N, CA, C and O atoms as a DFTB+ gen file, in Angstrom:
340 C
 N C O
     1  1     -17.771      87.935     -37.231
     2  2     -18.427      88.628     -36.147
     3  2     -17.947      88.047     -34.811
     4  3     -17.843      86.830     -34.661
     5  1     -17.667      88.893     -33.881
     6  2     -17.194      88.462     -32.569
     7  2     -18.348      87.989     -31.711
     8  3     -19.483      88.440     -31.861
     9  1     -18.034      87.064     -30.799
    10  2     -19.052      86.541     -29.887
    11  2     -19.374      87.582     -28.827
    12  3     -18.480      88.275     -28.340
    13  1     -20.645      87.693     -28.469
    14  2     -20.992      88.574     -27.343
    15  2     -20.519      87.942     -26.034
    16  3     -20.344      86.727     -25.945
    17  1     -20.320      88.774     -25.038
    18  2     -19.802      88.288     -23.759
    19  2     -20.729      87.249     -23.135
    20  3     -20.247      86.344     -22.453
    21  1     -22.023      87.344     -23.341
    22  2     -22.950      86.361     -22.769
    23  2     -22.708      84.971     -23.366
    24  3     -22.798      83.970     -22.656
    25  1     -22.407      84.906     -24.642
    26  2     -22.125      83.625     -25.299
    27  2     -20.806      83.037     -24.776
    28  3     -20.699      81.829     -24.561
    29  1     -19.827      83.886     -24.580
    30  2     -18.543      83.441     -24.034
    31  2     -18.741      82.890     -22.619
    32  3     -18.154      81.868     -22.262
    33  1     -19.571      83.568     -21.812
    34  2     -19.858      83.081     -20.455
    35  2     -20.543      81.724     -20.492
    36  3     -20.237      80.853     -19.677
    37  1     -21.468      81.535     -21.430
    38  2     -22.142      80.245     -21.587
    39  2     -21.123      79.162     -21.950
    40  3     -21.162      78.053     -21.417
    41  1     -20.214      79.501     -22.862
    42  2     -19.173      78.547     -23.268
    43  2     -18.290      78.179     -22.082
    44  3     -17.950      77.011     -21.890
    45  1     -17.925      79.171     -21.298
    46  2     -17.083      78.930     -20.120
    47  2     -17.806      78.025     -19.133
    48  3     -17.208      77.086     -18.606
    49  1     -19.087      78.293     -18.873
    50  2     -19.865      77.478     -17.944
    51  2     -19.963      76.040     -18.444
    52  3     -19.847      75.104     -17.653
    53  1     -20.174      75.854     -19.741
    54  2     -20.269      74.521     -20.326
    55  2     -18.932      73.787     -20.190
    56  3     -18.900      72.608     -19.839
    57  1     -17.837      74.487     -20.470
    58  2     -16.512      73.878     -20.357
    59  2     -16.162      73.542     -18.912
    60  3     -15.528      72.521     -18.647
    61  1     -16.577      74.404     -17.969
    62  2     -16.324      74.115     -16.557
    63  2     -17.069      72.857     -16.127
    64  3     -16.549      72.052     -15.353
    65  1     -18.297      72.691     -16.635
    66  2     -19.066      71.492     -16.327
    67  2     -18.386      70.262     -16.918
    68  3     -18.295      69.228     -16.257
    69  1     -17.914      70.363     -18.139
    70  2     -17.193      69.248     -18.766
    71  2     -15.941      68.898     -17.972
    72  3     -15.620      67.722     -17.801
    73  1     -15.233      69.917     -17.486
    74  2     -14.036      69.696     -16.686
    75  2     -14.375      68.976     -15.387
    76  3     -13.682      68.033     -15.007
    77  1     -15.427      69.406     -14.704
    78  2     -15.851      68.746     -13.464
    79  2     -16.188      67.272     -13.719
    80  3     -15.813      66.396     -12.941
    81  1     -16.896      67.016     -14.810
    82  2     -17.260      65.640     -15.133
    83  2     -16.015      64.792     -15.428
    84  3     -15.919      63.651     -14.976
    85  1     -15.079      65.341     -16.173
    86  2     -13.850      64.612     -16.498
    87  2     -13.037      64.340     -15.232
    88  3     -12.503      63.244     -15.060
    89  1     -12.942      65.328     -14.353
    90  2     -12.205      65.140     -13.102
    91  2     -12.862      64.082     -12.228
    92  3     -12.174      63.301     -11.571
    93  1     -14.190      64.053     -12.216
    94  2     -14.913      63.043     -11.444
    95  2     -14.629      61.653     -11.981
    96  3     -14.367      60.731     -11.208
    97  1     -14.678      61.491     -13.302
    98  2     -14.370      60.181     -13.901
    99  2     -12.949      59.744     -13.565
   100  3     -12.714      58.586     -13.220
   101  1     -11.996      60.682     -13.666
   102  2     -10.599      60.364     -13.369
   103  2     -10.421      59.990     -11.902
   104  3      -9.711      59.038     -11.580
   105  1     -11.064      60.739     -11.018
   106  2     -10.946      60.464      -9.583
   107  2     -11.544      59.102      -9.247
   108  3     -10.984      58.359      -8.441
   109  1     -12.674      58.774      -9.858
   110  2     -13.290      57.472      -9.602
   111  2     -12.393      56.341     -10.093
   112  3     -12.251      55.321      -9.418
   113  1     -11.793      56.515     -11.258
   114  2     -10.899      55.489     -11.812
   115  2      -9.689      55.282     -10.898
   116  3      -9.344      54.150     -10.558
   117  1      -9.062      56.369     -10.512
   118  2      -7.881      56.276      -9.652
   119  2      -8.264      55.708      -8.284
   120  3      -7.522      54.914      -7.706
   121  1      -9.412      56.113      -7.778
   122  2      -9.889      55.585      -6.501
   123  2     -10.112      54.087      -6.548
   124  3      -9.743      53.374      -5.615
   125  1     -10.719      53.595      -7.639
   126  2     -10.930      52.150      -7.777
   127  2      -9.601      51.403      -7.797
   128  3      -9.459      50.359      -7.159
   129  1      -8.631      51.938      -8.529
   130  2      -7.318      51.294      -8.600
   131  2      -6.651      51.313      -7.224
   132  3      -6.057      50.318      -6.807
   133  1      -6.747      52.433      -6.524
   134  2      -6.149      52.541      -5.190
   135  2      -6.779      51.530      -4.238
   136  3      -6.075      50.921      -3.432
   137  1      -8.098      51.343      -4.319
   138  2      -8.759      50.362      -3.465
   139  2      -8.322      48.946      -3.814
   140  3      -8.095      48.127      -2.923
   141  1      -8.205      48.657      -5.098
   142  2      -7.743      47.330      -5.515
   143  2      -6.334      47.058      -4.995
   144  3      -5.985      45.918      -4.687
   145  1      -5.528      48.120      -4.900
   146  2      -4.160      47.974      -4.400
   147  2      -4.118      47.862      -2.877
   148  3      -3.058      47.609      -2.306
   149  1      -5.253      48.045      -2.220
   150  2      -5.310      47.914      -0.774
   151  2      -5.106      49.208      -0.014
   152  3      -4.966      49.183       1.209
   153  1      -5.087      50.335      -0.701
   154  2      -4.843      51.608      -0.009
   155  2      -5.990      52.024       0.907
   156  3      -5.798      52.838       1.810
   157  1      -7.161      51.480       0.685
   158  2      -8.286      51.814       1.550
   159  2      -8.121      51.270       2.957
   160  3      -8.740      51.759       3.901
   161  1      -7.289      50.264       3.085
   162  2      -7.085      49.608       4.383
   163  2      -5.861      50.130       5.113
   164  3      -5.596      49.725       6.245
   165  1      -5.113      51.021       4.483
   166  2      -3.875      51.526       5.052
   167  2      -4.141      52.893       5.686
   168  3      -4.722      53.781       5.063
   169  1      -3.703      53.041       6.937
   170  2      -3.818      54.349       7.579
   171  2      -2.617      55.176       7.150
   172  3      -1.475      54.874       7.499
   173  1      -2.896      56.222       6.390
   174  2      -1.824      57.063       5.872
   175  2      -2.310      58.503       5.855
   176  3      -3.462      58.779       5.519
   177  1      -1.435      59.401       6.214
   178  2      -1.749      60.822       6.223
   179  2      -1.898      61.291       4.773
   180  3      -1.116      60.888       3.911
   181  1      -2.885      62.129       4.501
   182  2      -3.142      62.586       3.134
   183  2      -1.904      63.197       2.478
   184  3      -1.660      62.980       1.291
   185  1      -1.127      63.957       3.242
   186  2       0.079      64.574       2.669
   187  2       1.075      63.515       2.193
   188  3       1.715      63.681       1.154
   189  1       1.204      62.426       2.959
   190  2       2.105      61.342       2.564
   191  2       1.581      60.621       1.328
   192  3       2.351      60.263       0.436
   193  1       0.270      60.411       1.281
   194  2      -0.338      59.753       0.130
   195  2      -0.196      60.627      -1.116
   196  3       0.097      60.128      -2.202
   197  1      -0.403      61.918      -0.952
   198  2      -0.245      62.846      -2.073
   199  2       1.191      62.819      -2.589
   200  3       1.415      62.809      -3.799
   201  1       2.160      62.808      -1.683
   202  2       3.570      62.756      -2.089
   203  2       3.855      61.475      -2.871
   204  3       4.569      61.504      -3.874
   205  1       3.301      60.357      -2.415
   206  2       3.510      59.089      -3.114
   207  2       2.867      59.126      -4.500
   208  3       3.460      58.655      -5.470
   209  1       1.670      59.678      -4.598
   210  2       1.010      59.797      -5.901
   211  2       1.809      60.702      -6.833
   212  3       1.904      60.432      -8.030
   213  1       2.379      61.770      -6.294
   214  2       3.197      62.663      -7.132
   215  2       4.432      61.939      -7.656
   216  3       4.837      62.149      -8.799
   217  1       5.032      61.089      -6.826
   218  2       6.188      60.303      -7.273
   219  2       5.793      59.352      -8.405
   220  3       6.527      59.202      -9.382
   221  1       4.653      58.726      -8.270
   222  2       4.178      57.809      -9.314
   223  2       3.905      58.592     -10.600
   224  3       4.294      58.163     -11.686
   225  1       3.241      59.734     -10.476
   226  2       2.945      60.553     -11.653
   227  2       4.228      60.996     -12.346
   228  3       4.313      60.970     -13.573
   229  1       5.222      61.401     -11.565
   230  2       6.495      61.833     -12.140
   231  2       7.173      60.677     -12.865
   232  3       7.754      60.862     -13.935
   233  1       7.099      59.507     -12.290
   234  2       7.701      58.319     -12.913
   235  2       7.101      58.067     -14.297
   236  3       7.832      57.803     -15.251
   237  1       5.791      58.148     -14.407
   238  2       5.143      57.892     -15.684
   239  2       5.317      59.051     -16.660
   240  3       5.391      58.833     -17.869
   241  1       5.381      60.272     -16.153
   242  2       5.605      61.425     -17.042
   243  2       6.995      61.396     -17.654
   244  3       7.185      61.820     -18.794
   245  1       7.966      60.900     -16.901
   246  2       9.339      60.858     -17.386
   247  2       9.559      59.712     -18.358
   248  3      10.639      59.586     -18.935
   249  1       8.565      58.892     -18.541
   250  2       8.681      57.809     -19.499
   251  2       9.554      56.661     -19.043
   252  3       9.994      55.846     -19.853
   253  1       9.805      56.596     -17.742
   254  2      10.588      55.470     -17.240
   255  2       9.831      54.189     -17.543
   256  3       8.608      54.132     -17.416
   257  1      10.556      53.178     -17.939
   258  2       9.871      51.916     -18.189
   259  2       9.234      51.398     -16.910
   260  3       9.803      51.526     -15.826
   261  1       8.094      50.834     -17.040
   262  2       7.438      50.252     -15.885
   263  2       7.087      48.809     -16.212
   264  3       6.779      48.465     -17.353
   265  1       7.143      47.989     -15.198
   266  2       6.878      46.566     -15.383
   267  2       5.378      46.331     -15.353
   268  3       4.647      46.941     -14.572
   269  1       4.950      45.453     -16.200
   270  2       3.550      45.031     -16.189
   271  2       3.544      43.584     -15.750
   272  3       3.584      42.662     -16.564
   273  1       3.492      43.413     -14.454
   274  2       3.490      42.069     -13.899
   275  2       2.076      41.725     -13.462
   276  3       1.295      42.610     -13.113
   277  1       1.754      40.456     -13.480
   278  2       0.428      40.067     -12.995
   279  2       0.261      40.470     -11.537
   280  3       1.178      40.329     -10.728
   281  1      -0.902      40.963     -11.225
   282  2      -1.206      41.356      -9.860
   283  2      -1.405      40.116      -9.001
   284  3      -1.950      39.120      -9.478
   285  1      -0.971      40.157      -7.733
   286  2      -1.220      39.019      -6.862
   287  2      -2.713      38.847      -6.577
   288  3      -3.161      37.781      -6.154
   289  1      -3.472      39.922      -6.819
   290  2      -4.916      39.885      -6.639
   291  2      -5.516      39.727      -8.019
   292  3      -5.105      40.416      -8.952
   293  1      -6.465      38.848      -8.165
   294  2      -7.094      38.605      -9.463
   295  2      -7.720      39.861     -10.027
   296  3      -8.128      40.750      -9.279
   297  1      -7.796      39.935     -11.332
   298  2      -8.387      41.089     -11.989
   299  2      -9.813      41.287     -11.509
   300  3     -10.606      40.347     -11.459
   301  1     -10.122      42.522     -11.158
   302  2     -11.471      42.853     -10.737
   303  2     -11.761      42.561      -9.282
   304  3     -12.877      42.813      -8.826
   305  1     -10.806      42.041      -8.538
   306  2     -11.027      41.746      -7.136
   307  2     -10.318      42.761      -6.267
   308  3      -9.248      43.263      -6.611
   309  1     -10.915      43.044      -5.171
   310  2     -10.295      43.929      -4.185
   311  2      -9.527      43.053      -3.227
   312  3      -9.991      41.974      -2.858
   313  1      -8.343      43.512      -2.816
   314  2      -7.499      42.738      -1.910
   315  2      -8.312      42.284      -0.706
   316  3      -9.006      43.075      -0.067
   317  1      -8.212      40.998      -0.413
   318  2      -8.922      40.463       0.740
   319  2     -10.334      40.047       0.420
   320  3     -10.997      39.436       1.258
   321  1     -10.823      40.363      -0.787
   322  2     -12.179      40.003      -1.159
   323  2     -12.246      38.577      -1.652
   324  3     -11.233      37.984      -2.024
   325  1     -13.444      38.033      -1.651
   326  2     -13.607      36.655      -2.092
   327  2     -13.773      36.561      -3.589
   328  3     -13.645      35.477      -4.157
   329  1     -14.058      37.681      -4.243
   330  2     -14.254      37.694      -5.667
   331  2     -15.668      37.327      -6.054
   332  3     -16.004      37.283      -7.238
   333  1     -16.513      37.058      -5.043
   334  2     -17.906      36.728      -5.311
   335  2     -18.746      37.970      -5.193
   336  3     -18.461      38.862      -4.394
   337  1     -19.784      38.018      -5.996
   338  2     -20.681      39.193      -5.956
   339  2     -21.841      38.927      -5.043
   340  3     -22.704      39.789      -4.875
């Protein structure tokens, strides 16, 4: 039996909500990493920042090897922070 259009609309609304939640989690994660990298303190035009993010995304999509070096900032600390809560 085929689904009625009302059920399909409910499914779409539920999936849209799930998508919004997933995008929010992803944005928060990327935002935290960007702040740890010190991007919150840098004055940069959004278009330039978007271009830089696209370059990074392309690098990882292409499977280029990336170095995993220790960060100069301790894990969990924001650049310039004392690390104390």
